[in-house]
Backbone as a chain_set.jsonl record, in Angstrom:
{"seq": "MSTSPDPQALYDKPHSVDLAQVMLVFQYFMLVSVSVGIGPRIFNWVKGETAGVPYLSDVEAAIDIGTSFPMAVVLPALVVYTVPYVMAVLALGLGRKWARAAAVVFVPLNTWIGIAAVVRTYGEVWALIVSPLWILTALCVLGGLASRTARQWFRQGGWEPWYLRYEIDQIQQVRRRARPRPRRRRRYRTAHDPNQPDAD", "coords": {"N": [[156.092, 7.927, 83.784], [154.028, 5.365, 81.619], [154.565, 2.097, 81.459], [153.226, 0.686, 79.103], [152.643, -0.485, 76.214], [151.092, 0.493, 74.334], [148.554, 2.993, 73.828], [146.009, 2.835, 74.665], [145.248, 0.804, 76.208], [142.868, -1.45, 78.437], [142.308, -1.341, 81.108], [139.581, -1.633, 82.704], [136.222, -4.086, 81.949], [134.848, -3.129, 79.205], [132.173, -1.454, 78.855], [130.204, -2.005, 76.637], [131.102, -4.778, 76.477], [129.834, -5.892, 78.68], [126.967, -5.405, 77.866], [126.75, -7.126, 76.7], [127.38, -9.637, 77.625], [125.367, -9.769, 79.219], [122.827, -9.534, 77.471], [122.985, -11.913, 76.065], [122.451, -13.565, 78.318], [119.421, -13.113, 78.819], [118.72, -13.739, 76.553], [119.134, -16.531, 76.546], [117.367, -17.021, 78.635], [115.081, -16.18, 77.159], [114.891, -18.62, 75.329], [114.855, -20.803, 76.554], [112.32, -20.54, 77.207], [110.636, -20.828, 75.327], [111.147, -22.735, 74.757], [110.767, -24.697, 76.041], [107.83, -24.583, 76.863], [106.288, -23.077, 78.525], [104.544, -21.213, 78.397], [102.328, -22.727, 77.372], [101.886, -25.053, 78.628], [100.734, -23.649, 81.45], [98.876, -22.405, 80.507], [97.353, -24.777, 79.756], [96.928, -25.938, 82.32], [95.486, -23.832, 83.498], [93.107, -24.361, 82.158], [92.301, -26.445, 82.282], [91.63, -26.76, 85.084], [89.036, -24.391, 85.09], [87.044, -25.973, 83.627], [84.408, -26.122, 83.974], [83.783, -23.447, 84.751], [81.597, -20.895, 83.394], [81.149, -19.506, 79.841], [84.116, -18.844, 80.473], [85.521, -20.992, 79.919], [84.285, -21.319, 77.187], [85.864, -19.021, 76.23], [88.615, -19.939, 76.403], [88.2, -22.478, 74.866], [88.484, -20.858, 72.454], [90.744, -20.032, 71.968], [93.557, -20.483, 70.638], [96.786, -22.291, 70.762], [99.955, -24.073, 70.148], [101.419, -27.139, 70.752], [103.773, -28.006, 73.387], [107.292, -28.462, 72.976], [107.943, -32.475, 73.818], [109.147, -33.177, 77.196], [110.414, -34.929, 77.367], [112.37, -34.467, 75.055], [113.491, -31.882, 75.575], [114.908, -31.135, 78.151], [117.286, -32.729, 78.539], [118.261, -31.63, 76.1], [118.608, -29.267, 77.004], [120.213, -29.391, 79.023], [122.612, -29.957, 77.551], [122.975, -27.889, 75.675], [123.413, -25.999, 77.851], [125.792, -25.992, 79.762], [127.815, -25.601, 77.675], [127.225, -22.827, 77.131], [127.005, -21.548, 79.375], [129.701, -21.349, 80.049], [130.82, -20.453, 77.798], [129.851, -17.124, 78.004], [130.843, -16.295, 80.116], [133.061, -16.086, 79.521], [133.762, -14.419, 77.746], [133.706, -12.029, 79.439], [136.112, -12.637, 80.613], [137.686, -11.793, 77.782], [138.511, -13.734, 76.219], [139.077, -14.993, 72.852], [137.937, -16.884, 71.542], [134.983, -17.154, 73.052], [134.004, -14.853, 71.614], [133.87, -15.748, 69.171], [132.184, -18.103, 69.577], [129.983, -16.965, 70.733], [129.492, -15.62, 68.676], [128.442, -17.255, 66.597], [126.26, -18.725, 68.492], [124.551, -16.762, 68.719], [122.689, -16.112, 66.063], [121.638, -18.824, 65.539], [120.15, -19.478, 67.762], [118.574, -17.471, 67.403], [117.317, -17.866, 65.706], [115.855, -20.618, 66.373], [114.6, -19.172, 68.655], [112.609, -18.408, 67.121], [111.301, -20.065, 65.349], [110.17, -22.319, 67.24], [108.32, -19.887, 68.505], [106.618, -20.246, 66.747], [105.988, -22.408, 66.09], [105.244, -22.994, 68.975], [102.944, -21.081, 69.574], [101.919, -19.859, 66.983], [101.765, -18.35, 64.312], [100.896, -15.854, 64.569], [101.763, -14.364, 66.802], [104.449, -15.533, 66.414], [104.792, -13.159, 64.408], [104.478, -11.029, 66.172], [106.734, -11.366, 68.265], [108.943, -11.953, 66.969], [110.6, -9.091, 66.664], [111.514, -8.957, 68.918], [112.965, -11.082, 69.624], [115.436, -10.779, 67.516], [116.284, -7.756, 68.073], [117.228, -8.365, 70.057], [119.469, -9.837, 69.639], [120.456, -7.972, 67.865], [121.645, -6.246, 69.151], [123.464, -8.215, 71.55], [125.835, -8.925, 68.984], [126.367, -6.085, 68.521], [127.245, -5.353, 70.329], [129.611, -7.062, 70.858], [130.421, -6.235, 68.354], [131.792, -3.344, 68.896], [134.184, -0.648, 68.72], [135.761, -0.567, 71.583], [134.907, -3.274, 72.403], [136.611, -5.269, 70.927], [139.037, -4.279, 71.406], [139.366, -4.904, 73.564], [138.801, -7.598, 73.222], [140.992, -8.137, 71.891], [143.541, -7.46, 73.441], [143.21, -9.594, 75.312], [141.698, -9.113, 77.274], [142.138, -8.722, 80.794], [143.604, -9.722, 82.055], [146.716, -9.901, 80.892], [147.561, -7.123, 81.158], [147.348, -6.34, 83.751], [149.537, -7.23, 85.535], [150.78, -5.074, 84.608], [149.597, -2.697, 84.554], [149.797, -3.217, 87.683], [152.87, -2.592, 87.958], [152.664, 0.177, 86.568], [151.311, 1.765, 88.531], [153.176, 0.923, 91.037], [155.622, 2.541, 89.82], [154.142, 5.114, 89.619], [153.899, 5.305, 92.527], [156.769, 5.419, 93.445], [157.754, 7.643, 92.086], [156.455, 9.839, 93.13], [157.584, 9.353, 95.942], [159.756, 10.055, 95.817], [162.47, 12.308, 96.477], [163.781, 15.406, 95.852], [166.541, 16.209, 94.445], [169.225, 18.19, 96.131], [169.195, 21.585, 96.061], [172.855, 22.859, 95.388], [174.586, 25.48, 97.964], [176.01, 28.229, 97.041], [178.202, 30.072, 98.807], [179.474, 33.014, 100.111], [182.324, 34.53, 100.238], [183.807, 35.809, 103.423], [185.588, 39.15, 103.367], [188.769, 39.876, 104.163], [190.415, 41.877, 106.065], [192.676, 42.357, 106.513], [193.77, 41.301, 103.748], [194.796, 42.732, 101.099], [193.276, 45.022, 98.267], [191.938, 42.904, 95.75], [193.256, 44.463, 92.192]], "CA": [[155.829, 7.621, 82.044], [153.459, 4.268, 81.924], [155.178, 1.037, 80.609], [152.461, -0.346, 78.6], [153.471, 0.341, 74.654], [149.222, 0.103, 74.249], [147.729, 3.931, 74.575], [144.388, 2.522, 74.363], [145.053, -0.448, 76.978], [141.657, -1.441, 78.954], [142.559, -2.002, 82.304], [138.471, -2.364, 83.036], [136.211, -4.647, 80.819], [133.977, -1.916, 78.111], [130.056, -1.839, 79.122], [129.616, -3.206, 75.444], [130.726, -6.532, 76.728], [128.918, -5.727, 79.553], [125.666, -5.565, 77.436], [126.785, -8.183, 75.151], [126.812, -10.952, 78.458], [123.626, -9.742, 79.829], [121.708, -9.997, 76.814], [123.23, -12.982, 75.757], [121.405, -14.424, 79.274], [118.391, -12.535, 78.574], [118.366, -14.714, 75.418], [119.007, -18.087, 77.209], [115.735, -17.793, 79.232], [113.771, -16.391, 76.819], [114.579, -19.493, 74.286], [114.29, -21.787, 77.439], [110.473, -20.528, 78.012], [109.626, -20.69, 74.054], [111.493, -24.475, 74.246], [110.048, -25.942, 77.483], [106.253, -24.191, 76.383], [106.295, -22.683, 80.0], [102.948, -20.807, 78.457], [101.49, -23.267, 76.969], [101.714, -25.668, 79.902], [100.105, -22.9, 82.118], [97.553, -22.153, 80.156], [96.506, -25.259, 79.944], [96.547, -25.94, 83.491], [93.935, -23.382, 83.846], [92.431, -24.695, 81.062], [91.564, -27.917, 83.181], [90.943, -26.035, 86.094], [88.018, -24.008, 85.031], [86.466, -26.327, 82.405], [82.872, -25.82, 84.904], [83.255, -21.956, 84.845], [80.608, -21.05, 81.872], [81.705, -18.569, 79.181], [85.568, -19.089, 80.648], [85.764, -22.455, 78.748], [84.204, -20.921, 75.975], [87.17, -18.322, 75.52], [89.916, -20.783, 76.095], [88.448, -23.011, 73.86], [88.755, -20.448, 71.175], [92.46, -19.711, 71.784], [94.226, -21.274, 69.706], [97.847, -22.495, 70.92], [100.385, -25.172, 69.721], [101.801, -27.958, 72.282], [104.995, -27.501, 72.907], [108.134, -29.454, 72.851], [107.936, -33.187, 74.551], [109.923, -32.768, 78.301], [111.991, -35.878, 76.87], [113.615, -34.134, 74.283], [114.06, -30.793, 76.275], [115.637, -31.399, 79.09], [118.731, -33.561, 77.985], [119.199, -30.676, 75.46], [118.971, -27.956, 77.515], [121.285, -29.704, 80.138], [124.063, -30.123, 76.894], [123.31, -26.268, 75.503], [123.61, -25.061, 79.08], [127.219, -26.059, 79.869], [129.246, -24.376, 77.482], [126.51, -22.066, 76.931], [127.335, -20.475, 80.176], [131.579, -21.153, 79.651], [131.195, -18.71, 76.81], [129.455, -15.852, 78.573], [131.735, -16.52, 81.805], [134.439, -15.64, 79.088], [133.544, -12.903, 77.286], [134.462, -11.171, 80.854], [137.797, -12.715, 80.595], [137.806, -11.526, 77.089], [138.748, -14.866, 75.211], [138.754, -14.787, 71.524], [137.158, -18.505, 71.165], [134.206, -16.95, 73.526], [133.233, -14.815, 70.806], [133.325, -16.542, 67.961], [130.936, -18.944, 69.827], [128.951, -15.86, 70.537], [128.545, -14.693, 66.892], [127.563, -18.387, 65.951], [125.431, -18.585, 69.023], [123.415, -15.576, 68.828], [122.006, -16.703, 65.065], [120.863, -20.115, 65.865], [119.32, -18.803, 69.091], [117.091, -16.333, 67.126], [116.442, -18.979, 64.459], [115.491, -21.755, 66.804], [113.511, -19.426, 69.297], [111.521, -18.311, 66.032], [110.604, -21.436, 65.211], [109.682, -22.19, 68.389], [107.302, -19.637, 69.053], [105.792, -20.21, 65.531], [105.543, -24.215, 66.338], [103.879, -23.269, 70.407], [102.002, -19.775, 69.743], [101.508, -19.587, 66.069], [102.222, -17.067, 62.948], [100.623, -14.493, 64.501], [102.139, -14.555, 67.831], [105.867, -14.979, 66.19], [105.473, -11.948, 63.829], [104.806, -10.183, 67.357], [107.505, -11.194, 68.658], [110.248, -11.429, 66.172], [111.591, -8.201, 66.82], [112.547, -9.18, 70.22], [114.534, -11.517, 69.327], [115.76, -9.503, 66.916], [116.454, -6.704, 69.242], [118.581, -8.54, 71.364], [120.492, -10.294, 68.722], [121.692, -6.938, 66.999], [122.302, -6.143, 71.183], [124.957, -9.142, 71.505], [126.082, -8.37, 68.266], [126.89, -5.103, 68.236], [128.48, -5.285, 71.737], [130.373, -7.244, 70.527], [131.517, -5.201, 67.359], [131.854, -2.154, 68.759], [135.794, -0.708, 69.547], [136.283, -1.476, 72.765], [134.999, -4.736, 72.675], [137.529, -5.286, 69.925], [140.52, -3.853, 71.95], [139.574, -6.086, 74.682], [139.68, -9.273, 72.889], [142.671, -7.903, 70.928], [144.651, -7.666, 74.38], [142.985, -10.604, 75.639], [140.997, -9.289, 78.334], [142.616, -7.55, 81.427], [144.911, -10.624, 82.833], [148.224, -9.899, 80.438], [147.383, -5.887, 81.032], [147.624, -6.797, 85.598], [151.198, -7.09, 86.1], [151.848, -4.015, 83.939], [148.947, -1.797, 85.823], [150.682, -2.682, 89.288], [154.129, -1.565, 87.698], [152.239, 1.396, 87.016], [151.098, 2.095, 90.035], [154.378, 1.399, 91.584], [156.458, 3.268, 89.445], [153.974, 6.048, 90.094], [154.022, 5.756, 93.999], [157.757, 6.159, 93.791], [158.518, 9.207, 91.679], [156.033, 10.706, 94.389], [157.92, 9.963, 97.109], [161.377, 9.887, 94.958], [163.149, 13.184, 96.968], [164.107, 15.998, 94.537], [167.818, 16.738, 94.624], [168.941, 19.754, 97.057], [170.672, 22.644, 95.259], [174.058, 23.316, 96.651], [174.425, 26.482, 98.127], [176.923, 29.463, 97.492], [178.907, 30.234, 100.293], [180.397, 33.928, 100.138], [183.258, 34.304, 101.447], [184.155, 37.46, 103.767], [186.476, 40.045, 102.696], [189.615, 39.951, 105.189], [190.993, 43.276, 105.677], [194.223, 42.531, 106.59], [194.925, 40.854, 102.657], [195.036, 43.287, 100.219], [192.139, 44.265, 97.63], [192.85, 42.971, 94.224], [192.971, 45.816, 91.519]], "C": [[154.943, 5.845, 82.257], [154.537, 3.312, 80.896], [154.307, 0.357, 79.942], [152.603, 0.678, 77.139], [151.586, 0.436, 74.058], [148.81, 1.351, 74.906], [146.801, 3.43, 75.168], [144.364, 1.0, 75.101], [143.94, -0.24, 77.992], [142.396, -2.053, 79.996], [140.614, -2.566, 83.045], [137.742, -3.163, 82.121], [135.209, -3.493, 80.263], [132.522, -2.572, 79.139], [129.653, -2.151, 77.68], [129.851, -4.501, 75.588], [129.992, -6.759, 77.781], [127.444, -6.519, 78.979], [125.896, -6.983, 76.861], [126.234, -10.019, 76.392], [125.103, -11.145, 79.081], [122.372, -10.152, 79.012], [121.699, -11.24, 76.309], [121.826, -14.179, 76.845], [120.275, -14.735, 79.056], [117.594, -13.737, 77.638], [118.453, -15.787, 75.462], [117.664, -18.144, 77.886], [115.26, -17.418, 78.562], [113.654, -17.649, 75.554], [114.615, -21.178, 75.241], [112.753, -21.866, 77.995], [109.669, -21.09, 77.053], [109.875, -22.705, 74.005], [110.869, -25.87, 74.918], [108.55, -25.922, 77.18], [105.932, -23.305, 77.832], [104.831, -21.962, 80.198], [101.784, -21.783, 77.95], [101.129, -24.862, 78.086], [100.808, -24.903, 81.11], [98.462, -22.941, 81.733], [96.75, -23.942, 79.914], [95.537, -26.536, 81.008], [95.095, -25.252, 83.83], [93.159, -23.671, 83.461], [91.445, -26.01, 81.612], [91.145, -27.337, 83.794], [89.738, -25.159, 86.281], [87.597, -24.068, 83.658], [84.699, -26.305, 82.936], [83.055, -24.255, 84.325], [82.382, -21.843, 83.442], [81.371, -19.437, 81.723], [83.093, -18.59, 79.261], [85.953, -19.55, 79.524], [85.63, -22.01, 77.254], [85.269, -20.172, 74.853], [87.826, -19.333, 75.58], [89.61, -21.357, 75.084], [88.7, -22.194, 72.432], [90.247, -20.027, 70.6], [93.153, -20.657, 71.609], [96.204, -21.853, 70.223], [97.931, -23.751, 70.83], [100.75, -25.896, 71.262], [103.365, -27.585, 71.556], [105.976, -28.457, 73.035], [107.953, -30.477, 74.161], [109.602, -32.818, 75.584], [110.978, -33.786, 78.07], [113.407, -35.704, 76.026], [114.111, -32.938, 74.668], [114.809, -30.556, 76.712], [116.855, -31.584, 78.982], [119.163, -32.428, 76.953], [119.583, -28.967, 75.688], [120.473, -27.898, 78.722], [123.193, -29.374, 78.918], [124.462, -29.191, 76.657], [123.439, -25.632, 76.703], [124.824, -24.75, 79.325], [128.261, -25.163, 79.13], [128.496, -23.005, 77.03], [127.178, -20.741, 77.884], [129.018, -20.265, 80.169], [131.678, -19.987, 78.981], [130.323, -17.086, 77.389], [130.166, -15.45, 79.984], [132.748, -15.837, 80.776], [134.977, -15.109, 77.866], [134.268, -11.933, 78.31], [135.778, -10.786, 80.354], [138.219, -12.462, 79.158], [138.753, -12.305, 75.85], [138.005, -14.553, 74.485], [137.898, -16.062, 71.436], [135.32, -17.676, 71.597], [133.202, -15.758, 72.331], [133.333, -15.052, 69.901], [132.248, -17.277, 68.291], [129.804, -17.814, 70.276], [128.214, -15.475, 69.335], [127.74, -16.666, 66.346], [126.281, -18.672, 66.54], [124.202, -18.122, 68.964], [122.144, -16.009, 67.23], [120.677, -18.04, 65.47], [120.227, -20.073, 67.411], [118.281, -18.039, 68.892], [116.36, -17.664, 66.554], [115.358, -20.065, 65.546], [114.356, -21.013, 67.89], [112.393, -18.531, 68.099], [110.727, -19.316, 65.556], [109.713, -22.095, 66.29], [108.077, -21.758, 68.827], [106.267, -19.776, 67.724], [105.106, -21.668, 66.324], [104.339, -23.958, 68.086], [103.08, -22.106, 69.591], [101.325, -19.291, 68.127], [102.207, -18.72, 65.44], [102.0, -15.774, 64.093], [101.485, -13.412, 65.986], [104.022, -14.266, 67.314], [105.964, -13.105, 65.229], [105.501, -10.978, 65.309], [105.974, -10.027, 67.798], [109.113, -11.669, 68.62], [111.216, -10.262, 66.479], [111.866, -8.287, 68.178], [113.42, -9.888, 70.655], [115.488, -10.816, 68.413], [117.183, -9.012, 67.184], [117.66, -7.454, 69.925], [119.379, -9.572, 70.555], [121.73, -9.52, 68.347], [122.648, -6.563, 68.335], [123.37, -6.385, 70.763], [125.956, -8.743, 70.404], [127.016, -7.257, 67.922], [127.845, -4.507, 69.227], [129.535, -5.619, 70.919], [131.525, -6.819, 69.154], [132.011, -3.836, 68.006], [133.415, -2.068, 69.598], [136.616, -0.936, 70.617], [136.314, -2.735, 73.18], [136.316, -5.524, 71.666], [138.826, -5.223, 70.719], [140.684, -4.851, 72.889], [139.512, -7.373, 74.849], [140.753, -9.28, 71.995], [143.615, -8.2, 72.13], [144.307, -8.491, 75.102], [142.061, -10.298, 77.081], [142.01, -9.08, 79.458], [144.075, -8.203, 81.828], [146.147, -10.002, 82.058], [148.216, -8.142, 80.867], [147.442, -5.745, 82.938], [148.824, -6.495, 86.183], [151.519, -5.496, 85.127], [150.946, -2.37, 84.896], [149.332, -1.748, 87.177], [152.243, -2.382, 89.163], [153.675, -0.269, 87.801], [152.444, 2.538, 88.11], [152.12, 2.098, 91.05], [155.245, 2.488, 91.325], [155.679, 4.944, 90.041], [153.838, 6.594, 91.339], [155.617, 6.18, 94.398], [158.542, 7.233, 93.074], [157.461, 10.263, 92.803], [157.029, 11.018, 95.651], [159.418, 10.254, 97.221], [161.464, 11.857, 95.764], [163.749, 13.992, 95.787], [165.708, 16.453, 95.51], [167.953, 18.201, 94.943], [169.895, 20.422, 95.965], [171.627, 22.943, 95.812], [174.046, 25.417, 96.886], [175.493, 27.354, 97.927], [177.532, 30.058, 98.902], [179.916, 31.785, 99.419], [181.013, 34.13, 100.996], [183.728, 35.966, 102.092], [184.765, 38.111, 103.621], [187.172, 40.061, 103.666], [190.439, 41.335, 104.924], [192.022, 43.33, 105.699], [195.152, 42.059, 104.848], [194.003, 42.756, 101.761], [194.219, 44.232, 98.741], [193.13, 43.943, 95.845], [192.229, 43.569, 93.247], [193.295, 44.884, 90.03]], "O": [[155.407, 5.162, 83.17], [155.123, 3.702, 79.886], [154.485, -0.852, 80.091], [152.648, 1.898, 76.981], [151.492, 0.353, 72.834], [148.63, 1.35, 76.124], [146.755, 3.603, 76.386], [143.612, 0.119, 74.686], [143.843, 0.879, 78.496], [143.026, -3.102, 79.861], [140.433, -3.595, 83.695], [138.416, -3.228, 81.093], [134.724, -2.859, 81.201], [132.157, -3.578, 79.747], [128.531, -2.653, 77.615], [129.148, -5.369, 75.069], [129.45, -7.859, 77.876], [126.942, -7.589, 79.325], [124.987, -7.789, 76.663], [125.421, -10.928, 76.225], [124.235, -11.998, 79.267], [121.359, -10.747, 79.38], [120.623, -11.786, 76.063], [120.942, -14.973, 76.525], [119.81, -15.873, 79.005], [116.537, -14.351, 77.786], [117.944, -16.415, 74.534], [116.916, -19.115, 77.767], [114.209, -18.056, 78.619], [112.625, -17.74, 74.885], [114.458, -22.305, 74.772], [112.17, -22.656, 78.738], [108.582, -21.636, 77.241], [109.181, -23.591, 73.506], [110.636, -27.056, 74.688], [107.933, -26.988, 77.193], [104.773, -22.896, 77.765], [104.125, -21.915, 81.205], [100.578, -21.603, 78.117], [100.073, -25.494, 78.063], [100.114, -25.685, 81.759], [97.415, -23.284, 82.282], [95.524, -24.045, 79.954], [94.577, -27.302, 80.914], [94.042, -25.752, 84.226], [92.117, -23.463, 84.082], [90.284, -26.342, 81.374], [90.008, -27.016, 83.45], [89.295, -25.049, 87.424], [87.591, -23.196, 82.789], [83.841, -26.505, 82.076], [82.347, -23.957, 83.363], [82.524, -22.658, 82.53], [81.84, -18.631, 82.527], [83.619, -18.367, 78.171], [86.463, -19.037, 78.528], [86.449, -22.191, 76.353], [85.523, -20.333, 73.659], [87.68, -19.955, 74.527], [90.341, -21.147, 74.116], [89.064, -22.797, 71.422], [90.717, -19.806, 69.484], [93.343, -21.6, 72.377], [96.862, -21.313, 69.334], [97.053, -24.577, 71.078], [100.52, -25.495, 72.403], [103.879, -27.25, 70.489], [105.479, -29.561, 73.255], [107.832, -30.006, 75.292], [110.685, -32.427, 75.146], [112.149, -33.66, 78.428], [114.55, -36.162, 76.042], [115.225, -32.69, 74.205], [115.664, -29.836, 76.196], [117.628, -30.679, 79.297], [120.374, -32.216, 76.878], [120.225, -28.063, 75.154], [121.276, -27.037, 79.082], [124.287, -28.903, 79.231], [125.626, -28.877, 76.905], [123.621, -24.424, 76.552], [125.214, -23.586, 79.231], [129.123, -24.391, 79.552], [129.203, -22.107, 76.572], [127.611, -19.633, 77.564], [129.525, -19.148, 80.272], [132.257, -18.933, 79.245], [130.527, -16.033, 76.784], [129.974, -14.46, 80.69], [133.345, -14.888, 81.285], [136.027, -15.221, 77.233], [135.225, -11.211, 78.028], [136.358, -9.771, 79.967], [139.347, -12.934, 79.02], [139.419, -11.804, 74.944], [136.877, -14.083, 74.639], [136.77, -15.713, 71.087], [134.49, -17.597, 70.692], [131.976, -15.817, 72.237], [132.576, -14.301, 69.284], [131.294, -17.267, 67.514], [128.637, -18.093, 69.999], [127.056, -15.174, 69.044], [126.646, -16.919, 65.842], [125.285, -18.866, 65.843], [123.119, -18.695, 69.084], [120.936, -16.154, 67.416], [119.453, -18.077, 65.596], [119.891, -21.142, 67.921], [117.337, -17.821, 69.651], [115.308, -18.239, 66.833], [114.148, -20.143, 65.33], [113.359, -21.67, 68.19], [111.342, -18.078, 68.551], [109.505, -19.254, 65.423], [108.531, -22.343, 66.049], [107.121, -22.433, 69.21], [105.116, -19.355, 67.839], [104.04, -21.822, 66.921], [103.232, -24.442, 68.323], [102.43, -22.661, 68.705], [100.386, -18.498, 68.062], [103.25, -18.282, 65.926], [102.852, -14.925, 64.358], [101.675, -12.198, 66.062], [104.715, -13.299, 67.631], [106.809, -12.219, 65.355], [106.477, -10.261, 65.523], [106.483, -8.908, 67.858], [110.014, -11.764, 69.453], [112.434, -10.422, 66.541], [112.657, -7.426, 68.56], [114.286, -9.752, 71.518], [116.425, -10.241, 68.968], [118.341, -9.332, 66.914], [118.784, -7.039, 70.207], [120.091, -10.225, 71.318], [122.942, -9.734, 68.34], [123.87, -6.584, 68.485], [124.147, -5.723, 70.075], [126.98, -8.201, 70.82], [128.069, -7.329, 67.289], [128.745, -3.671, 69.152], [130.271, -4.813, 70.351], [132.735, -6.97, 68.986], [132.821, -3.259, 67.28], [133.843, -2.774, 70.512], [137.775, -1.351, 70.658], [137.124, -3.313, 73.905], [136.803, -6.542, 72.157], [139.629, -6.152, 70.632], [141.694, -5.524, 73.097], [139.825, -8.124, 75.773], [141.293, -10.251, 71.465], [144.455, -9.087, 71.977], [145.103, -8.484, 76.041], [141.789, -11.214, 77.856], [143.113, -9.328, 78.972], [145.181, -7.668, 81.919], [146.798, -9.387, 82.903], [149.411, -7.845, 80.861], [147.662, -4.571, 83.237], [149.079, -5.707, 87.094], [152.647, -5.002, 85.152], [151.439, -1.441, 85.536], [149.311, -0.724, 87.859], [152.857, -1.97, 90.147], [154.004, 0.468, 88.731], [153.156, 3.5, 88.401], [152.148, 2.998, 91.889], [155.634, 3.272, 92.192], [156.322, 5.778, 90.679], [153.698, 7.796, 91.564], [155.878, 6.972, 95.304], [159.672, 7.628, 93.362], [157.859, 11.371, 93.163], [157.295, 12.082, 96.208], [160.101, 10.558, 98.199], [160.505, 12.594, 95.533], [164.189, 13.384, 94.811], [165.894, 16.825, 96.668], [167.316, 19.144, 94.473], [170.862, 20.028, 95.315], [171.444, 23.397, 96.941], [173.613, 26.293, 96.137], [176.199, 27.28, 98.933], [176.89, 30.396, 99.897], [180.728, 31.688, 98.499], [180.749, 34.06, 102.196], [183.923, 36.984, 101.428], [185.433, 37.174, 104.058], [186.437, 40.296, 104.625], [190.946, 41.728, 103.874], [192.626, 44.188, 105.055], [196.341, 42.229, 104.578], [193.019, 43.462, 101.982], [194.958, 43.932, 97.803], [194.108, 44.348, 95.218], [191.009, 43.487, 93.11], [193.233, 45.435, 88.931]]}, "num_chains": 1, "name": "protein.A"}
């Protein structure tokens, strides 16, 4: 018999929490890419290298890509934002409730910043194309954290409170298997003594 009072105790992290962690990391790299402006920086570098190429320079001049955020603003903001972000992602796997609350705040904020950065850097047309990806990523994170197994995971505080109970369960199972069964007492029938009269 299990020592755990909750029959639904989770000894392993649910896949819904794994999904939320992966999508949070994916959203972070999406945010970094549009904030730093990797696309415009590469495009401007290629544009400078191919300025003398006929026809190609005309095509590059027709493409309208906005300017990215200045590095002097982006890099300090990323450093300040990255540390609590990484802590929250790791703490989700440990079942910390504060990390779940932080993720619920981070996800809509990241989505809003990401779409605004796409509008500023690439224009409204690209924003309409990329926005569904941002929204889908946010829904995957929020949906994973709102699932039944994820709620149970955060309610029980991850695996640490249950680890000792799991060990106790395993020890008791081993003891039950190794416990010898009680022997049945044999009844010995006494042989009839021919010298004694039969009891009538």
